[in-house]
C-alpha positions, 0 to 999 in steps of 0.5 A, spaced: 849 811 179 849 818 176 844 821 170 849 821 166 851 813 167 844 811 166 844 815 160 850 811 157 847 804 159 841 805 155 845 808 150 850 803 149 846 797 150 845 797 142 853 797 141 856 790 139 857 786 146 858 779 147 851 774 147 847 773 153 849 766 156 842 764 154 838 764 148 830 765 147 829 758 147 831 759 155 827 765 156 821 761 153 822 756 158 823 761 164 817 764 162 813 757 162 816 756 169 813 763 171 806 761 169 807 754 171 809 757 178 803 761 179 798 755 177 802 751 182 801 756 188 794 757 186 793 749 187 797 749 193 793 754 197 787 750 195 790 743 198 793 747 204 785 749 206 783 742 204 788 739 209 786 744 214 779 741 214 782 734 214 786 735 220 793 732 221 794 732 213 795 740 214 802 738 217 805 735 211 802 739 205 806 745 206 813 742 206 811 739 199 808 745 197 815 749 199 819 744 195 814 744 189 815 752 189 823 752 189 823 747 183 818 752 179 824 758 180 826 760 173 833 759 171 838 765 171 844 766 167 851 765 171 856 769 171 862 768 166 869 770 165 872 777 163 871 775 156 863 774 156 858 778 160 857 778 167 850 778 171 849 784 175 856 787 176 855 792 181 863 794 179 862 798 173 862 792 168 858 789 163 851 786 165 848 780 163 841 779 162 837 777 167 833 771 165 827 772 170 826 779 167 827 777 160 821 772 160 817 777 163 818 782 158 817 778 152 811 776 155 809 783 154 813 784 148 812 777 144 816 781 138 822 780 143 822 773 144 825 772 137 831 774 139 836 773 145 837 779 150 844 782 150 848 785 155 849 792 157 856 795 158 854 797 166 848 797 171 846 800 177 848 796 183 843 791 185 839 792 178 836 786 174 837 788 166 834 785 160 835 789 153 833 787 146 835 790 139 829 790 135 826 793 129 819 795 128 818 797 121 823 802 119 824 804 127 830 800 129 834 801 136 833 797 143 828 796 148 831 795 155 828 795 161 831 796 169 828 793 175 833 797 180 833 800 187 830 807 188 836 809 191 840 807 185 836 811 180 837 819 179 832 823 182 829 826 176 828 819 172 825 816 179 818 819 178 813 814 175 810 816 168 812 817 161 816 821 158 819 823 151 826 825 152 830 830 147 835 825 144 828 821 141 828 815 146 821 814 149 821 812 157 816 809 162 817 809 169 813 804 174 814 803 182 813 795 183 810 792 189 817 791 193 818 798 192 823 798 187 823 802 180 821 799 173 825 804 168 823 801 160 826 805 155 826 804 147 832 808 144 832 809 136 838 808 132 842 814 129 837 815 123 832 811 125 825 815 124 822 813 131 824 809 137 821 801 137 815 799 140 816 806 144 808 806 144 808 799 148 812 801 154 807 803 159 804 796 158 811 793 159 813 797 165 806 796 168 806 789 167 813 788 169 812 792 176 807 787 178 811 781 178 817 784 182 
């Protein structure tokens, strides 16, 4: 995906698009599952250690832990027909919001939890996207977060850091633990005095990067 297409993704995400196939309640449930999974992983590590000390019990515990972890995975929206958003399309179609990423964003930006994420017109190949139409006082626009493979991001936007772009948008880029990139951008609507929650983007991008 070249720079112009990436710019179009962020700019057009505030346009009228079909609603997400899940709502803010689904995002909240996914967020709770993420927290539960982290707690279960920590507890499971303790149980496994106890099993090693007890002898043969250790052979049974890992299988049980694997089952619990699988059940704790958050739900992800399924692809829909052409009359609705598709999930992570790599053919230039609309991209439905990713439930896990949306939950991660709302955890850092609770103001977004009151509204369902929206679809975007396109997305980089292999990327996850979560976009929210938001107001912060008189500032109005959208906050969009993308987790994308490095090779799909234009080189001039792939360097980690924080920037204010000529169009008034704010952007923060961070590298993930898996070697991907998190791009968090706030785009102001035409006539908006500022980009909503632009000052929060470094915090959001940094937190999301630790989860992917």
